[in-house]
N, C-alpha and C positions, 0 to 999 in steps of 0.2 A: 720552462721555456716557451717559444711563442710558435704557434702555428702560423704560417703566413697569413698575412692579413693586412689589415690597414696601417695601425698606429704602430709608432715606434717606442722603444723604450728610453727615455731621457738619460743623456750622458751623466755621470756623478764622477766625473774626473773630476781634478784640480784646474786642468786646462781649462774649463768651461766653454768647451767648443760648440758651438751652435748650429754646425752647418746640416744642409738640408739632407733628410733622410727617407729611405724610400717607404712608401705606406705600406708594401706587403711584406712583412719581416718575421723571422724566428729568431728569437732571442734564448739560447741553449744555457741553460744551470743544470749541471748533472752532476747526480752522485750514483757511481757504480759501486755496488757493495761488495767489495771485495778486490784483492791484488788481481794484477796481470802480469804477463810474462813476454818478453821480447828476447830473442836469441840472435846472434849476430856472429859471423865469422871473425877470424884473426888474420892479423895482416902480417907480412913479412918481417923478419928480425930485423930491428933496428937499434936505436938506443934504449936504455933500461927505462921502462914507463915510471913517470913520477907520480904521487897521488894524486895531482892535479889533472893528471891525464887519462883517468880511467875512473870508474865506479863500479859498485858490485851488484850484482844480480843472481837469483835464483834460478837454477835448473828447473824444469818440469819434475812434477813428483813423480817418483815411481811406483810400481803396486803395493809397495809398504808404507806409502805414506811421507818416504823422505826424498830429501832434496839437499843440493850441494851449493854451496855461496862460492860463485866465481868473479874473478875480475873480468870487466869488459873495459877496452878503451874506447875513449869519446869518440876517437878517430881511427878507424881501423887500418892497420899498416902503418901507422906513425910511430910506433913505440913497440918493444919487448920486455921481457924479463917479468911478466905479471905476477903478482902471488900466486902462489898455488890454492888451490880450491880446498876448500874446508866443510865439514861436514854441517849444513845449514839447519835452521829450526825446523820443528815439525810443519807439515804442512799446514795445520789446522792452528798454527800458532798465530794469531795477531795482536795488535796495541789497540787499547783504547782510545776512544776520541780526547783528544787534548794531548795525546802521546804521539811520536814517531820512531820508528825501528831505524835504532843506528845499526847501518849495516857492518860497520868496521868490527862492533863486538857483539851485534845480532842481539841487542837488548832494548827494550823500549823505554825512551825518555821524554821528559815532558817537554813541551813544545816551548822555545823563548818567549818571553813578553812582548806581546805584539803580534805575536803569531798564533794559526790554530791549526788543527788537526782534524779529521773526518773518522781517524781511525781505519779502518780497511778502506774506506771508499776516496773517490777522486773528485774534485769538482773542476768545470770549467766554466769560468765567469768572464774571462779576459778573452776579446775576440778581436786584439790587435790585427791578429794572422791567425791564419787555420791552424790549430793546435795540433801536436805529432799524434798520429795515429787516426786522425779524421782524414776524409777521403771526400771530393765535391766532384759528381758526375753530371753529364747532361744530354738528354737525346731528344729527337722533333718526332713527335707522335703522328704527324702528318705521312701517312703513309705511301703516298704516291709521290713523294721526293724519293729522290736516289739517296743512297746510305751517305754517299761523300756530301751532298748537299745538307743533309739533315746535319750532319756533324758540323758543318762549318757554320749553318744558319744558328744552332745553339751553342757555339763555343764559348759565348759571354753569359750562357744562361746557367748560372752557378750560384751555389751558397756564396755570400759575400761576406766576411768578417767586417763588422762596423762599430769596433771598440767594445762597447757593452754588450751587444748581443750580435746574433749573426742573421743576415736576411735571406729571405728566398727571391727566387725570379721573380721576374714582372712580366713575362711575356707566356707565351703558350707552349714553350719547351718543357719535359719534364726534366727536373732537377732532383738529384739526390743526393743526401748528404750520408755518409756512413761512418761507423766507428766498430772496431772488433776488438773485443775483448776476452781473455780468458779466467774465467774464474774458479778459484778453488773450494768456494762454497757458494749455495744459491745465494743472491741476493737480488736487489732492486735496482732501477733505473728512474731517477724522477727528473723533469724538467718543468720549466715554466713557459709558457707560449700565450701568444696573441693572434688570432686567427677569426676575423671579422668579415672576410669577402668570401660570401657562398660560391661566387664564379671561381673559385680554386679548389680544388680537390687536394685535400691534404693527408697523407696516409702517415703512419708510424707502426713499425711492425719488426720483428725479432726475427732470425733465424739461427738454427744452431748449425753445426760444421758439417751436416747434411744437406745444408741450404733448405731445410725443411722450418716454416714458420711455427711458432709457438700455437697450439690449440686454443689459448685462451687470450689471444691478441685481442685490443680493442685497435683494430686496425684503423678504422676511419673517425680520424678526431672531429670533435664536435665545435662548432664555432663557439667563440666566446662572446658574450654580449655584456659582459660587466667587467673589461678589463681583462689582465693578466689572469691566467688560470694557472693550476697546475695538473700535472699527469704523471702515474706512476705505474708502472709494470714492471713484474715479477720475474727475474731473471735464473735460468737454470745454470747447475754446475757446469762447468765445460767452457767450450767456445761458442761466444755469441757475437752476432752481428746487428749492430742496432741500425735501421733505416729510417730516414726523414725523406718524405719523397713529395713531391709538389707538382701538380698541372693545372695548368689554366684551362677552364671551362670554355670549349667553343665547339658548336655542332655544325657540322657540314659547311665549315668555312675556313678559309684560309687566311693566314695573319696579313693585314695589308702591308705593302712595302714602307718603309718608314720615310717620311716627308720631310725635308730639311728645310729649316726656317732659320732667317737670319737674327742674328742675338743685336739688340741696341741698347746699351746702358746709359742710363740716365740716373742724376740725383734725385733722391726721395725727397718730396716737396712737403712742409718746407723745410729748404735746406738748412741744416742748423749747425754746418760746418766749414771749417776753410782748408780749400786743397791746398793753401799757398804757403802754409805754416810747415815748420821743418817736422819730417817723419809723418805728413798726411800722404793718406793713401790718393793716387790718381785713378781717374776716372778709367775702366777697361775699354780698349779699343772695341766698336761695334764694327759689325759685319761678318764676324766668324758664324759658321753655320752650323748647326746642331741637330738633333734629331728632334721632332715634333713628339711631345707627350701624347700619350693614347688620348682620346675620346671618353666622356664620362660612361658607364654601362647605360644602356638604352639609347647612345647615340651613335651615329656614324660619319665619318670623315668624308667630305666632299672633295672633288677635284682641286676646290680653293683654298684646301686645307682648313676648313672651317667645319665645325661638328652641328649636324643637324638630328633631330630626334627621327628614331624609328616609328614606322607607322604601327597603327593599333594592330595586333595580330603578329606582331615579330617582334623580336628580342635582340640584345646585342651585348657583347662584354666592351665596348668602346671601338669595335672595329667594324665589321659588315653586320649589317642587319640580316637575320634569318627569319624565315616562318616558324613560330611554334608547330611543333608535331600534332598528329591527329591525337585527341583526347586530352591535349592540354590547351591551357588560356593563358595568355601574358599576365605576369604578375606587375601590376603598373604601380608606379611610384616615382621618387627622385633619388636618385644615388650619386652624389658628388664626391669625386675623391681625388680628382685631377683638376688642377686649377692652373690652366692656361689663361682662361678670362675669366672675369664674375660672370655667373650664369645671369640669363635675361630676367629671372624672378627673383634676381638679390640685388640690394644695392645696399652703400656704404657713406657715412659722413662723420661727422665730428660733432659733439655737443659739448658746447664750454660747460666747464665744472664750474663758474662762477656764477654768470648771468642766464646759464642753462639756454642760451642761444645757439642755432646751429650755424657751422662757419662756412658751409659749402666746402670742405676739404675730405680728402680720402681718408679714410678711417681705418680700414683694411689692404693689405697688398696680396696679391696672389704670387704663389712660388712653385710650380709645377706639381709637388706632391702635398702642398700646404698653403694655408691662406693665415696671414700673418697681422699683428696692428701695425699701423705706420706710427710715424713718431709723434706727429700730433704739434700742436702750437703750444701746449703747456703740460707739465706732469699730472694735472688734474683734471685735463679733458676727458671725456666719454669718447671712445673707439666704438662706434656703432655700425654693426652689421645686421641687416633685416633679410628675411627670406619668407616670401608672401605664395601662400598655396590657395588657388581659388576654392578648394573643396575637396570633396572625398568620395569615393565610392567603393564601400565597404561590401563583403560579401553578404549576400541576402540572409542567411544565417543570423548574420550580426544585427541586422537592422529589425528582425523578427523579435529580438531579444530585449526585452523592455528594462531588463537588470542589468545585463552587462552592457555598458557603457563605452568600451572600448572601440572606437570608429578607426582609429589609424593610430600609428606611434613614431615618434622621430627619435632617432639614434644620433649622437654626433660623440666624436673621438677629439679629444682637446688636451692641450697642456698649457699651463703658465710659467715662466720664468721671472721670478720676481726678485729685487735685492730688499724690498721692504714690504707693507702689507696690501699689496694691490688686491684688486676686485674683479673678477668677471661676474657679471650678472647675465642669466638666462630670463627672458619674458617672453609670456604670451599673449596675444591681441585677438579680438574676436571682431570681425566685420568693422574693421578698420578703426575699431575703439582703442582706448587707452590701454597699454599693454600693462601687466600684472606681474609682478616678479614670481618666480616659480622655484630658482635656486640660485645661490650666491657660493662662490668659491674666493676665499682669502688666502692670499700669499702663493708662494711656488708650489704648483701641482703636477705631479709626474703626470705622464700620458695615461689616460683612462677614458672609460665609455661612460655616457649618461644615456639613459631612455625616459622620455616623457610618453606619458599615453593621452591620446587626444580621444576626448567625451564627446564632442559636438561636431558634428557636420555643418561647417561655416566656412565662410572666407576666413582664413587664420594667418598670422603675422607672427614669426617666431624672431627676436631680438638678440642678440649676444653683445653685451655693451662692458667696455674693459676701460677701467680707472686705475693709473699707476698707484696715484696717492691721493688721497682727500683733501690734503692741504696745498693751498695755492703759495709757493713761494718763487722767489725771483731767480730766473735763470734755469737751467734743466741739470737735473741730479738722475733721473730715473728713465731716462730715454732708451736705455739698454732693455730695459724691462719689456716683456711681450708675451703675447697671447697667442697661440697657434690652435687652428683647428683643422683637422686632418681629414675627415669626413663627415659627410653628412647624410644620412638616410631617412626618407621618409617613406611610408607605406600607404596603400589604397588612394593614391593621388587620383583625383578627377582629371583626365587628361594629360596622363602622367605617362612615362616610358619604362619600358620593361628589361629588365637585364637576364631574367630566365623567364621560362614558363612552367606553370604548375598544373597537376593533373586536375581536369575536370569531370564532372557527371556527362554523358552523352544523352542525347533525345534523338530519337529516330525522326526524320523530315521527309518531304518529296525527293529533297536534292541530297540525301544523305544522313550523316548523324552530325551533330552540330553541340556545342558545350551548354550546358544548362545549370541551375543553379540549384542544388538539392533543398530541399525542405528543411525547416530548424529542426536539429536533433538528428540529422541523417549524415552520415558519412560516405565517401566516395570509396567503393571498392575499386583498387588500383587494377585488379586482372579482368574485371569484366565492365568496369565504368559506368556501373550503377549506382544508385544512393540504396544505401542500407541504412536500417533506425540502428541506434545505440542499444544496448541491452538495459534493462531495468536498473535502476538506481546507479546510472553513469553518467557524466557529464562529457559534450563534445567540445573539444578544441576549435572554436569556431575559424580561426586563422589558419589552422594546420588541419582541415578534417579529412585526411587521408588514412584508410586501413582502420582496422580494428583497434590499433592503438593508439587511436585519436580519441576514445572512448575513455575517460578517466573515472575510475570507481569513486564513489561518495565515501566520506568519511563515516567512522562509527556515529549511529544514532541520527543518520540524515538519510535523505531521498533525494532524489532529483524531480524535477518539475517535469512538466509533459514534454518540453521541447528539449530537453537535457540540455540546459543551460546553465543550470546553478543548482547547488545540491542545498537543502534548508532542512530544518527540523519545525515539526506541525505542533510543537510545545507539549510533547509525550516524549518520555522516557521511562526504560525498563533496566533495572540492574539485579543480577542474582548474588546473593551472599551465600555463605554455609549455613546461615540460619534459617532465611527467607528471602523472598522475592520482592525490590521494592518497584511499585509502578508510580510515574510521576505524571501530572498533569497541571502544564503552568500557564494554562489559557489564562489564567487572572494576570499574567505577567506580560502578557504581549503588546500592551500599550508602552509607549514611550517614557521615560524615566530620566530625572535630570537631578546633577548634583554640582556642586561646585567646590573646587580646592581652596584650600588656606590662601589668604592673600599673600600675593609678591609686590614688591615695589621696582621701580625702574632707578637707575643710576640717580635720577633727579628726586627720588622721594614717592614719585607718583603710584597710586596702588592699582592694582589690577589683579583678575581672578583667571583662572581656567575653568572654563564651563563643558561639562560633558552632559551628552546626549546620548542614551542608551535604548535600543530595542533587541530584544532579547532573541523572540523566535516567532514562529507563526505567519502569518500574513502570506502562505504561499512562497515566502523568501524574498517577500519585497522589503527593501529597506526602508525603515520608518524614519530614523533618525535626520534630523535636518539641522545644520549649523548654519547661521547667517553672516553676512558682513552688511551690516546696516550703515557704513561711513557712507554719507553723503557726498555723490559725485555729480555736480552741477552740468557735466558736459553730456550727460546721458538723458535724452527726453523722457519725459515724464511717462509712464504706462508702458518704458521698456524696460527688460532685465539687462543687466552688463553681465561680463565675463567674470565668472567665480564670485558671484554675490551669494550662492549658497551652494552646499553639497549636501548629498544625501548620502547614508550611511547605514551600518548597524551600529557603530559606535562612532561618535565624530566630538570634535573639540573645537572650542573658540575661545578666545580671550574677551574677557568683559571690563569694562572701565566703567565704573560705578558714576553715576550721575553728578556725585558732589566732586568729581576730579574734571568731567567734561562739562560742567555747567549745563547741560541739558536737564530735561525732565525726564528722561528715560536714559538708560546706559546705553553705552557704544559697545557693538558686537563686531570683532574683526579677526582677520587671520582663521578663518574657518580650517580643519584639517580631519581629514577621514582617517580615524585609527582601526577600522574594521569595514572591509569591503565585501569579502565571501568568508564564509561559515566553514571552519575545517571540519570539526566535529564535536560530537557531546560525550562526553565518560565522564567516570569517577577516577581516571588514572591523571597523575600530576602531569604527566608530558605526552603530547601528540604533535606528530608531524615537526620535531624540533623546538615545540613552543614548552614550556614549562611554567605552570602556576605553582610557585614555591608556597607551602602549606604556612610556612613561619612569618609570612607577611602579615596575616591577621591572626585574631585570637583563635585560640584552636577549639574546635568542635566538642561538645561535651554531651551529646545525647546520644551519642552510637550509632548515627544517621549518617551515611558518607555523605562529602558535597558533591554535586553536580557540576561539573565544569564545563564551560562553551568557549572554545577555541575559534580565534579570527585571525584573519590577515588583511592587510589592506596593500593597495597596490602603488601606493608612493613609496619612490625608492629616493632614499636621500644619502648626503655624503657620510653620514655616521650610521645608517640603517640601511646596508647596503642589499638586505634581502626582504626590505620594506618593513613596515610596523607589524606589530601583533598586538591582541587583545585576548584576555581570559576574564573571565566572569564568572565566578565561584557563587552559584546558587546553594543556599543553605535554609535547612528546616529551622523555624525559629517561631514556637506556637503561640509566644504572646505580641507577635508584630502582624496584624492584620494586612492584607493585600492592600495596596502593592509592598509595603514594607519599607525598608530603607536601604541604601547603598552606603558603602562604606569604600575609602581609598585604603592602600597601606598606612600601616601607623610610621613607618621610617621614610615614607616617600609620598608626601603630601601632595604632588600633583599627579597622582597615580602611576609614574613609573620612576626607577631607579637610574636609568640608562637612556632615557629618551626615544627607547624605539619599543620595549615591551612595557605594556599597560595593563594593570590589573585591578579589578573590582572584586569587590564582596557583596551579594546582593540577599540581604535575609529578609524572610517573609513566611507567612503560615502557607501561604501557596506553593512553597518551594517544598512542603512535606511533601511525603509519600501519601497516595491514597490510601484511605482506610479499608483495611480487609477484616477475615473473621478473626484474624490473630489480634486485632487492636481492641475487641470487647471481650466481657467475661458476663456470666448468667449469677443472678440473685435470686435465690427460691425462698418465697416468703412462708411465714408459718399456716396451718390450715384453719381458716377461720369461717365458723357458720358452715363446714362440708366444701370451702373453695379454698382453693390454693394458687397462689400468681408466682410466676416467673418472669423477671424483669432484667433486660441487659443493658449494662452500662459501660461505657469508654474506661479502658484501663488509665491510671493516672500515673504520671501527667502524659495526657493526650498527645501522640507525637505522630497524627496523621491527619489530612484534610480530604474532603470529598470522599470519592470511591462509595463505598457502599454505605447504607444507613442503618441504625439500628436496628433489629428485628423487633417487631411489636410485641406487648406483653401477652405471655399465655398463661390462659387460666385453667385449672384443672379440677375436678372435682375429688375431694378427699374424706376423709373420718376423722372426727374431732377426738381429743382425748377424753370428754364426757361421755361420750358413747360406749367407747373400751371399756372407761371403769365402769358402767353399769353393768355391760355383759360380765365383765369381771367378778362383781360382787353378787350377779344372780347365779353364774355358773358356782361359785364358792357356797352360797345358800343352799344350792342342789344338792352339792357333794355333802353337806354336813347333815342334811337331813337324810339323805341315802345310808349316810354312816351310821345315822342314830337309829335308823329303824333295821338294818343288817344287826345292829347291836342287839336289840331287843329280841330280834327273831332269835339269834342264836343263844341268848342268855335264857330265852323260856325252853328252848329245846334241850339245853342243858340240865335245866332244872329237872325234866322227864327223865333224862339218863342217869342223872344222880339219884333219883327217886328208887330207878330200877336195881339200881347197882347197892343201894342201903338194903334193899329188900333181900337181895341174894347175901349179901353179908350177914343179915340176922338169920337167916336161914342156915348158914353154915356154922354159926354160932350154937344154935340151938342143937345141929347135929354133934356137934363137939361136946355138949352137955348131956349127950343120949336122949335128946329128943327126937320124938318120931320125925323121919326124914318126910321131905316135902314131896308129893307127888308132882308136881311141878313147878317150874319156874315161870312160866308164865302168870298172868293175872288170871282169876279165876272170874268165871261168870259171875255177875253182879257185883264185883270188887270195883270198889271206888279209885280211880287213880289219883282221885285228888284227895287220898287220906294224907294225914297230918305227917310229916317226915322228920325222923329224929336223926339230928346230924351227932355223929361223934365229934367232930371237930370244925371249927369255922375256918372258913377260907375268905379271902378277896374275892370278890369281881373277878380281877386281873388272874388270880390264881386259880380260880375255879375253870376261866376260859383258858388258861395255860394248860391244867389238866384235862380239861376237854378234848383239846387238840392234840395230846399227847397222846392218848388212848383210843383215838379214832383209827381205825384200820383203813386199808386202801379202799375197801368195798361201801365205805360210808359207815360202818357198825362200830360200836365200842367192843374192847375185848376186856373180859371181867375172868379171873381165873376161878375155876369151880371144881369141887370134889363129886365124886359121885357116891352115891348112898352105900355103895359097898365099899368105899374107901380105898377104890384104887385110885389110878393117876389123875392128876389135876387135867381138866380140862378146859380150853378156854373156847370162850362163847361170844 
């Protein structure tokens, strides 16, 4: 639906009417998600009702969820004997989209061919009259008027159906459009609206059956900047009353009484028709008086019914001038939406499409709420309309921002109605030099808005040129083809007028407080009127610096500059993965890099290339890429630069025509276009702020290191790119490609884009690898040589890092060689062998003595058994030689002797030997 605003939605009906339509309009396109109920009383009994005289409806649902189907006459009291009520379907029953409920048998049936159904919804898109269920009311907000006067003054200020849309009022009365609906279940309401006039307050809200507004309503509608927009609101089950309300913006001033003007009718020149032929329309009689249209915003109507600009410091909605309240300043510019006469800074003419000479004719005619192209002398003539602006006065915060080039902007609403491929050109010129085409529309175009950003503070000219056909033919075939412009709005114009006042920062002085400009990066506190700095890593909307909401946060991987005018990346980035953290430094990639797409050919076979220049990051956000138009223009004096000779951006594109085509020594560069004016963010995610970098456009990454993606947007808005162009640069680690590396275009889109709006690049380089860390190297320990051992650190292969930390220096430690420990082992073994030999000899010698003693005891015992005299003592007698010869009764090996010795040894260290006493008593152990 449309908010009340400037443009109208073109009629799409077969009648092809092109009548003038009011600029402030609202087009309703409603879907109400559920059925609704209407009950009516019965009339007196008359004749029996025929099927064509009644229809079926459902009663309200009871507490059990049941309802009845009843017959309701089209005209109460016309007939009687209606069919009896029958049990209806459940309250939750509904048909699907493409089906309808046949009330006669209460079943869903498919729609007939050529018809459609929204299911449980209802749509309103035909506005020849106010549909059933809608109501339009009007009131006067001027409190000092009496109630009767208020009603009378606003009687005609209602919402008016105009065929394909419904339009709001155009005065300062309050007009309300209402629609009540009873929903059986929760649903939604959707409408399409156009609302570009900020001097009108437009509200949409929903109330329940207790007249309480929904808590989550978006009550205040936003102005539309890019044509018609959709709005959707959730509805609760039960009764809902929908309100669309508009009120014109007028502070401390009453609406001036209308001035009557006498109308005079003349034939459009040149006159290409005959009024004498049969069926020809006659010229209407002049002299009829009608209400004068209001003046344009910022102007007031004088006593002589002319429009004059309001003085600086005041504003106007087209009626009387009012001083700006304290703490505000006028928002100067030009806003043309009423076309009573051609403004003083505009002119119109006709340019021949054959010899390109001016014909001194009027190319555009005014028509109250729009300006349209005149008939002209030939179908291929150019209808020229030019607006000249002497200069601009941007806010101080804008002038201090060297990177934000927006000085002002021009917005216009237009439409074209053509039977063939007509063309509407929009061109811009600087300092009275040749105009350069900015945008072209071909064929019929519905009512729409276009905005052009002005980046140079100079005298500017804006030109609209309409050509019905490029072919020159005898006679007139396309005289009815027409272009219309409904409104033109230019901001920040030097010596301009104001339609409203905006808050400003206050500065104390001897005579009180006055408005002053805030420093760059500071917003205006609405409550205190003071300047406050934006928080860190936020940027300020320089053209709307009001409140903290004017400070917009920077995207991921970026930070703001000192004056909070842009977000940039300083060529560093860090990302954490489940296994480790990657740190990047892209300083080796901060310089510009270029590449050319594949060759393309014109319809005549001439070859050209698309040449791209990129600057990734760094330079404190300064855009470094420059694309130039070096086509020679002899009318520009040497040493001076012309308009659009070059552009500066993060990423730009130009068309290069090679020397072999042009015949010059060097190629020709033309049509420079910015593809990236601001950095949105840096991340490893494939999507950011509605921009997607599809991974499948390039060969897959194989090293396990995530691609780092830079996301950019441009300010240029075109017909096909309503949100502007976007650019993504994938930065990928490639250890085998030294800096700066190489740029690649998508394999399926040789010109960098597959749709003309979204451009994608892949930048592979070793400088895109993460910084080296301790996880990227390992240690190798050498063998011990000459008492010295070395530890050497080497990078892991393949090396997947660049820069960062260096390898640790080689470490040397003292160690012992194998020869040393071998010598120690041999020495210890030798000593052990000698010790064992000595011990063996010692124990063997001692064993010899013990064996001798034992033998002596055995011999003495034998003699006793043979009645030999008993020995007096077992000990060795004095003088007895211990070295006497021994007589062994048996021979034993050395091992056996040692074994025998150890087995007879007692714990006290002596040997145990069995002995017998001389008296033959019991044996005794010795």
